[in-house]
mmCIF file of the N, C-alpha and C atoms, coordinates in Angstrom:
data_MODEL
# 
_entry.id   MODEL 
# 
loop_
_atom_site.group_PDB 
_atom_site.id 
_atom_site.type_symbol 
_atom_site.label_atom_id 
_atom_site.label_alt_id 
_atom_site.label_comp_id 
_atom_site.label_asym_id 
_atom_site.label_entity_id 
_atom_site.label_seq_id 
_atom_site.pdbx_PDB_ins_code 
_atom_site.Cartn_x 
_atom_site.Cartn_y 
_atom_site.Cartn_z 
_atom_site.occupancy 
_atom_site.B_iso_or_equiv 
_atom_site.pdbx_formal_charge 
_atom_site.auth_seq_id 
_atom_site.auth_comp_id 
_atom_site.auth_asym_id 
_atom_site.auth_atom_id 
_atom_site.pdbx_PDB_model_num 
ATOM 1   N N  . MET A 1 1  ? -15.857 14.013  -18.033 1.00 0.00 ? 1  MET A N  1 
ATOM 2   C CA . MET A 1 1  ? -14.643 13.324  -17.629 1.00 0.00 ? 1  MET A CA 1 
ATOM 3   C C  . MET A 1 1  ? -13.819 14.248  -16.722 1.00 0.00 ? 1  MET A C  1 
ATOM 4   N N  . ILE A 1 2  ? -13.162 13.617  -15.762 1.00 0.00 ? 2  ILE A N  1 
ATOM 5   C CA . ILE A 1 2  ? -12.259 14.344  -14.880 1.00 0.00 ? 2  ILE A CA 1 
ATOM 6   C C  . ILE A 1 2  ? -10.929 13.599  -14.817 1.00 0.00 ? 2  ILE A C  1 
ATOM 7   N N  . GLN A 1 3  ? -9.885  14.323  -14.452 1.00 0.00 ? 3  GLN A N  1 
ATOM 8   C CA . GLN A 1 3  ? -8.576  13.726  -14.247 1.00 0.00 ? 3  GLN A CA 1 
ATOM 9   C C  . GLN A 1 3  ? -8.319  13.695  -12.750 1.00 0.00 ? 3  GLN A C  1 
ATOM 10  N N  . VAL A 1 4  ? -7.977  12.511  -12.235 1.00 0.00 ? 4  VAL A N  1 
ATOM 11  C CA . VAL A 1 4  ? -7.703  12.349  -10.812 1.00 0.00 ? 4  VAL A CA 1 
ATOM 12  C C  . VAL A 1 4  ? -6.248  11.922  -10.663 1.00 0.00 ? 4  VAL A C  1 
ATOM 13  N N  . ASN A 1 5  ? -5.485  12.632  -9.840  1.00 0.00 ? 5  ASN A N  1 
ATOM 14  C CA . ASN A 1 5  ? -4.104  12.265  -9.548  1.00 0.00 ? 5  ASN A CA 1 
ATOM 15  C C  . ASN A 1 5  ? -4.110  11.324  -8.350  1.00 0.00 ? 5  ASN A C  1 
ATOM 16  N N  . VAL A 1 6  ? -3.481  10.162  -8.507  1.00 0.00 ? 6  VAL A N  1 
ATOM 17  C CA . VAL A 1 6  ? -3.514  9.130   -7.470  1.00 0.00 ? 6  VAL A CA 1 
ATOM 18  C C  . VAL A 1 6  ? -2.087  8.680   -7.167  1.00 0.00 ? 6  VAL A C  1 
ATOM 19  N N  . THR A 1 7  ? -1.775  8.520   -5.881  1.00 0.00 ? 7  THR A N  1 
ATOM 20  C CA . THR A 1 7  ? -0.507  7.938   -5.456  1.00 0.00 ? 7  THR A CA 1 
ATOM 21  C C  . THR A 1 7  ? -0.776  6.510   -5.015  1.00 0.00 ? 7  THR A C  1 
ATOM 22  N N  . VAL A 1 8  ? 0.008   5.575   -5.571  1.00 0.00 ? 8  VAL A N  1 
ATOM 23  C CA . VAL A 1 8  ? -0.195  4.149   -5.326  1.00 0.00 ? 8  VAL A CA 1 
ATOM 24  C C  . VAL A 1 8  ? 1.077   3.559   -4.729  1.00 0.00 ? 8  VAL A C  1 
ATOM 25  N N  . ASP A 1 9  ? 0.925   2.722   -3.699  1.00 0.00 ? 9  ASP A N  1 
ATOM 26  C CA . ASP A 1 9  ? 2.044   1.968   -3.133  1.00 0.00 ? 9  ASP A CA 1 
ATOM 27  C C  . ASP A 1 9  ? 2.096   0.631   -3.858  1.00 0.00 ? 9  ASP A C  1 
ATOM 28  N N  . TYR A 1 10 ? 3.151   0.431   -4.654  1.00 0.00 ? 10 TYR A N  1 
ATOM 29  C CA . TYR A 1 10 ? 3.310   -0.814  -5.412  1.00 0.00 ? 10 TYR A CA 1 
ATOM 30  C C  . TYR A 1 10 ? 4.664   -1.404  -5.081  1.00 0.00 ? 10 TYR A C  1 
ATOM 31  N N  . GLU A 1 11 ? 4.660   -2.553  -4.446  1.00 0.00 ? 11 GLU A N  1 
ATOM 32  C CA . GLU A 1 11 ? 5.869   -3.276  -4.054  1.00 0.00 ? 11 GLU A CA 1 
ATOM 33  C C  . GLU A 1 11 ? 6.827   -2.392  -3.253  1.00 0.00 ? 11 GLU A C  1 
ATOM 34  N N  . GLY A 1 12 ? 6.277   -1.628  -2.312  1.00 0.00 ? 12 GLY A N  1 
ATOM 35  C CA . GLY A 1 12 ? 7.099   -0.830  -1.412  1.00 0.00 ? 12 GLY A CA 1 
ATOM 36  C C  . GLY A 1 12 ? 7.546   0.513   -1.959  1.00 0.00 ? 12 GLY A C  1 
ATOM 37  N N  . GLN A 1 13 ? 7.163   0.837   -3.170  1.00 0.00 ? 13 GLN A N  1 
ATOM 38  C CA . GLN A 1 13 ? 7.504   2.122   -3.778  1.00 0.00 ? 13 GLN A CA 1 
ATOM 39  C C  . GLN A 1 13 ? 6.224   2.902   -4.047  1.00 0.00 ? 13 GLN A C  1 
ATOM 40  N N  . PHE A 1 14 ? 6.305   4.218   -3.977  1.00 0.00 ? 14 PHE A N  1 
ATOM 41  C CA . PHE A 1 14 ? 5.146   5.057   -4.248  1.00 0.00 ? 14 PHE A CA 1 
ATOM 42  C C  . PHE A 1 14 ? 5.248   5.626   -5.656  1.00 0.00 ? 14 PHE A C  1 
ATOM 43  N N  . TYR A 1 15 ? 4.157   5.514   -6.399  1.00 0.00 ? 15 TYR A N  1 
ATOM 44  C CA . TYR A 1 15 ? 4.089   6.006   -7.770  1.00 0.00 ? 15 TYR A CA 1 
ATOM 45  C C  . TYR A 1 15 ? 2.862   6.879   -7.916  1.00 0.00 ? 15 TYR A C  1 
ATOM 46  N N  . GLN A 1 16 ? 3.000   7.944   -8.717  1.00 0.00 ? 16 GLN A N  1 
ATOM 47  C CA . GLN A 1 16 ? 1.862   8.800   -9.017  1.00 0.00 ? 16 GLN A CA 1 
ATOM 48  C C  . GLN A 1 16 ? 1.396   8.504   -10.427 1.00 0.00 ? 16 GLN A C  1 
ATOM 49  N N  . THR A 1 17 ? 0.087   8.488   -10.611 1.00 0.00 ? 17 THR A N  1 
ATOM 50  C CA . THR A 1 17 ? -0.488  8.288   -11.932 1.00 0.00 ? 17 THR A CA 1 
ATOM 51  C C  . THR A 1 17 ? -1.763  9.110   -12.044 1.00 0.00 ? 17 THR A C  1 
ATOM 52  N N  . ASN A 1 18 ? -2.183  9.347   -13.261 1.00 0.00 ? 18 ASN A N  1 
ATOM 53  C CA . ASN A 1 18 ? -3.423  10.071  -13.530 1.00 0.00 ? 18 ASN A CA 1 
ATOM 54  C C  . ASN A 1 18 ? -4.462  9.085   -14.029 1.00 0.00 ? 18 ASN A C  1 
ATOM 55  N N  . VAL A 1 19 ? -5.681  9.241   -13.569 1.00 0.00 ? 19 VAL A N  1 
ATOM 56  C CA . VAL A 1 19 ? -6.794  8.411   -14.021 1.00 0.00 ? 19 VAL A CA 1 
ATOM 57  C C  . VAL A 1 19 ? -7.842  9.340   -14.624 1.00 0.00 ? 19 VAL A C  1 
ATOM 58  N N  . LEU A 1 20 ? -8.221  9.077   -15.872 1.00 0.00 ? 20 LEU A N  1 
ATOM 59  C CA . LEU A 1 20 ? -9.313  9.807   -16.507 1.00 0.00 ? 20 LEU A CA 1 
ATOM 60  C C  . LEU A 1 20 ? -10.576 8.990   -16.314 1.00 0.00 ? 20 LEU A C  1 
ATOM 61  N N  . THR A 1 21 ? -11.591 9.598   -15.722 1.00 0.00 ? 21 THR A N  1 
ATOM 62  C CA . THR A 1 21 ? -12.794 8.858   -15.377 1.00 0.00 ? 21 THR A CA 1 
ATOM 63  C C  . THR A 1 21 ? -13.996 9.790   -15.351 1.00 0.00 ? 21 THR A C  1 
ATOM 64  N N  . SER A 1 22 ? -15.159 9.217   -15.265 1.00 0.00 ? 22 SER A N  1 
ATOM 65  C CA . SER A 1 22 ? -16.368 10.037  -15.160 1.00 0.00 ? 22 SER A CA 1 
ATOM 66  C C  . SER A 1 22 ? -16.543 10.495  -13.711 1.00 0.00 ? 22 SER A C  1 
ATOM 67  N N  . ARG A 1 23 ? -17.331 11.528  -13.526 1.00 0.00 ? 23 ARG A N  1 
ATOM 68  C CA . ARG A 1 23 ? -17.516 12.112  -12.192 1.00 0.00 ? 23 ARG A CA 1 
ATOM 69  C C  . ARG A 1 23 ? -18.193 11.163  -11.205 1.00 0.00 ? 23 ARG A C  1 
ATOM 70  N N  . ASP A 1 24 ? -18.974 10.213  -11.692 1.00 0.00 ? 24 ASP A N  1 
ATOM 71  C CA . ASP A 1 24 ? -19.718 9.335   -10.784 1.00 0.00 ? 24 ASP A CA 1 
ATOM 72  C C  . ASP A 1 24 ? -18.984 8.040   -10.444 1.00 0.00 ? 24 ASP A C  1 
ATOM 73  N N  . THR A 1 25 ? -17.711 7.923   -10.824 1.00 0.00 ? 25 THR A N  1 
ATOM 74  C CA . THR A 1 25 ? -16.935 6.726   -10.509 1.00 0.00 ? 25 THR A CA 1 
ATOM 75  C C  . THR A 1 25 ? -16.603 6.706   -9.018  1.00 0.00 ? 25 THR A C  1 
ATOM 76  N N  . GLU A 1 26 ? -16.784 5.549   -8.403  1.00 0.00 ? 26 GLU A N  1 
ATOM 77  C CA . GLU A 1 26 ? -16.512 5.386   -6.968  1.00 0.00 ? 26 GLU A CA 1 
ATOM 78  C C  . GLU A 1 26 ? -15.007 5.485   -6.688  1.00 0.00 ? 26 GLU A C  1 
ATOM 79  N N  . PRO A 1 27 ? -14.623 6.038   -5.543  1.00 0.00 ? 27 PRO A N  1 
ATOM 80  C CA . PRO A 1 27 ? -13.201 6.160   -5.193  1.00 0.00 ? 27 PRO A CA 1 
ATOM 81  C C  . PRO A 1 27 ? -12.444 4.828   -5.209  1.00 0.00 ? 27 PRO A C  1 
ATOM 82  N N  . ASP A 1 28 ? -13.086 3.749   -4.765  1.00 0.00 ? 28 ASP A N  1 
ATOM 83  C CA . ASP A 1 28 ? -12.420 2.440   -4.785  1.00 0.00 ? 28 ASP A CA 1 
ATOM 84  C C  . ASP A 1 28 ? -12.097 1.999   -6.209  1.00 0.00 ? 28 ASP A C  1 
ATOM 85  N N  . GLU A 1 29 ? -12.991 2.296   -7.145  1.00 0.00 ? 29 GLU A N  1 
ATOM 86  C CA . GLU A 1 29 ? -12.758 1.928   -8.541  1.00 0.00 ? 29 GLU A CA 1 
ATOM 87  C C  . GLU A 1 29 ? -11.620 2.764   -9.139  1.00 0.00 ? 29 GLU A C  1 
ATOM 88  N N  . ILE A 1 30 ? -11.557 4.045   -8.778  1.00 0.00 ? 30 ILE A N  1 
ATOM 89  C CA . ILE A 1 30 ? -10.466 4.906   -9.249  1.00 0.00 ? 30 ILE A CA 1 
ATOM 90  C C  . ILE A 1 30 ? -9.129  4.378   -8.742  1.00 0.00 ? 30 ILE A C  1 
ATOM 91  N N  . LEU A 1 31 ? -9.074  3.984   -7.475  1.00 0.00 ? 31 LEU A N  1 
ATOM 92  C CA . LEU A 1 31 ? -7.847  3.430   -6.903  1.00 0.00 ? 31 LEU A CA 1 
ATOM 93  C C  . LEU A 1 31 ? -7.448  2.141   -7.612  1.00 0.00 ? 31 LEU A C  1 
ATOM 94  N N  . GLN A 1 32 ? -8.419  1.293   -7.923  1.00 0.00 ? 32 GLN A N  1 
ATOM 95  C CA . GLN A 1 32 ? -8.134  0.042   -8.626  1.00 0.00 ? 32 GLN A CA 1 
ATOM 96  C C  . GLN A 1 32 ? -7.604  0.318   -10.033 1.00 0.00 ? 32 GLN A C  1 
ATOM 97  N N  . LEU A 1 33 ? -8.179  1.288   -10.721 1.00 0.00 ? 33 LEU A N  1 
ATOM 98  C CA . LEU A 1 33 ? -7.697  1.660   -12.055 1.00 0.00 ? 33 LEU A CA 1 
ATOM 99  C C  . LEU A 1 33 ? -6.255  2.165   -11.987 1.00 0.00 ? 33 LEU A C  1 
ATOM 100 N N  . ALA A 1 34 ? -5.959  2.993   -10.995 1.00 0.00 ? 34 ALA A N  1 
ATOM 101 C CA . ALA A 1 34 ? -4.605  3.522   -10.829 1.00 0.00 ? 34 ALA A CA 1 
ATOM 102 C C  . ALA A 1 34 ? -3.619  2.390   -10.549 1.00 0.00 ? 34 ALA A C  1 
ATOM 103 N N  . PHE A 1 35 ? -3.999  1.469   -9.672  1.00 0.00 ? 35 PHE A N  1 
ATOM 104 C CA . PHE A 1 35 ? -3.125  0.349   -9.338  1.00 0.00 ? 35 PHE A CA 1 
ATOM 105 C C  . PHE A 1 35 ? -2.853  -0.513  -10.570 1.00 0.00 ? 35 PHE A C  1 
ATOM 106 N N  . SER A 1 36 ? -3.881  -0.776  -11.368 1.00 0.00 ? 36 SER A N  1 
ATOM 107 C CA . SER A 1 36 ? -3.688  -1.615  -12.556 1.00 0.00 ? 36 SER A CA 1 
ATOM 108 C C  . SER A 1 36 ? -2.792  -0.921  -13.582 1.00 0.00 ? 36 SER A C  1 
ATOM 109 N N  . GLN A 1 37 ? -2.871  0.407   -13.691 1.00 0.00 ? 37 GLN A N  1 
ATOM 110 C CA . GLN A 1 37 ? -1.987  1.142   -14.597 1.00 0.00 ? 37 GLN A CA 1 
ATOM 111 C C  . GLN A 1 37 ? -0.531  0.987   -14.167 1.00 0.00 ? 37 GLN A C  1 
ATOM 112 N N  . ILE A 1 38 ? -0.265  1.174   -12.879 1.00 0.00 ? 38 ILE A N  1 
ATOM 113 C CA . ILE A 1 38 ? 1.103   1.050   -12.370 1.00 0.00 ? 38 ILE A CA 1 
ATOM 114 C C  . ILE A 1 38 ? 1.600   -0.381  -12.542 1.00 0.00 ? 38 ILE A C  1 
ATOM 115 N N  . LYS A 1 39 ? 0.762   -1.342  -12.241 1.00 0.00 ? 39 LYS A N  1 
ATOM 116 C CA . LYS A 1 39 ? 1.148   -2.750  -12.359 1.00 0.00 ? 39 LYS A CA 1 
ATOM 117 C C  . LYS A 1 39 ? 1.525   -3.090  -13.798 1.00 0.00 ? 39 LYS A C  1 
ATOM 118 N N  . ARG A 1 40 ? 0.731   -2.619  -14.765 1.00 0.00 ? 40 ARG A N  1 
ATOM 119 C CA . ARG A 1 40 ? 1.026   -2.884  -16.184 1.00 0.00 ? 40 ARG A CA 1 
ATOM 120 C C  . ARG A 1 40 ? 2.362   -2.271  -16.593 1.00 0.00 ? 40 ARG A C  1 
ATOM 121 N N  . GLN A 1 41 ? 2.681   -1.103  -16.059 1.00 0.00 ? 41 GLN A N  1 
ATOM 122 C CA . GLN A 1 41 ? 3.933   -0.436  -16.427 1.00 0.00 ? 41 GLN A CA 1 
ATOM 123 C C  . GLN A 1 41 ? 5.153   -1.197  -15.917 1.00 0.00 ? 41 GLN A C  1 
ATOM 124 N N  . TRP A 1 42 ? 5.025   -1.865  -14.783 1.00 0.00 ? 42 TRP A N  1 
ATOM 125 C CA . TRP A 1 42 ? 6.185   -2.493  -14.164 1.00 0.00 ? 42 TRP A CA 1 
ATOM 126 C C  . TRP A 1 42 ? 6.257   -4.001  -14.344 1.00 0.00 ? 42 TRP A C  1 
ATOM 127 N N  . GLU A 1 43 ? 5.252   -4.607  -14.959 1.00 0.00 ? 43 GLU A N  1 
ATOM 128 C CA . GLU A 1 43 ? 5.310   -6.045  -15.199 1.00 0.00 ? 43 GLU A CA 1 
ATOM 129 C C  . GLU A 1 43 ? 6.280   -6.355  -16.334 1.00 0.00 ? 43 GLU A C  1 
ATOM 130 N N  . VAL A 1 44 ? 6.966   -7.482  -16.214 1.00 0.00 ? 44 VAL A N  1 
ATOM 131 C CA . VAL A 1 44 ? 7.856   -7.947  -17.271 1.00 0.00 ? 44 VAL A CA 1 
ATOM 132 C C  . VAL A 1 44 ? 7.008   -8.722  -18.273 1.00 0.00 ? 44 VAL A C  1 
ATOM 133 N N  . PRO A 1 45 ? 7.052   -8.330  -19.555 1.00 0.00 ? 45 PRO A N  1 
ATOM 134 C CA . PRO A 1 45 ? 6.230   -9.038  -20.545 1.00 0.00 ? 45 PRO A CA 1 
ATOM 135 C C  . PRO A 1 45 ? 6.693   -10.483 -20.719 1.00 0.00 ? 45 PRO A C  1 
ATOM 136 N N  . GLU A 1 46 ? 5.731   -11.368 -20.877 1.00 0.00 ? 46 GLU A N  1 
ATOM 137 C CA . GLU A 1 46 ? 6.041   -12.778 -21.102 1.00 0.00 ? 46 GLU A CA 1 
ATOM 138 C C  . GLU A 1 46 ? 6.168   -13.026 -22.596 1.00 0.00 ? 46 GLU A C  1 
ATOM 139 N N  . ASN A 1 47 ? 7.116   -13.851 -22.967 1.00 0.00 ? 47 ASN A N  1 
ATOM 140 C CA . ASN A 1 47 ? 7.311   -14.171 -24.393 1.00 0.00 ? 47 ASN A CA 1 
ATOM 141 C C  . ASN A 1 47 ? 6.721   -15.497 -24.734 1.00 0.00 ? 47 ASN A C  1 
# 
């Protein structure tokens, strides 16, 4: 496992997040994982 630091542009703001992944993970998949982490943090939960 490796830790990758990723900067993501989400709704006009830049956020940094860490992604823990295996060494053979494709860069596009790492970016998608980072984006989904940021999106989950900023979404308003539905009741």
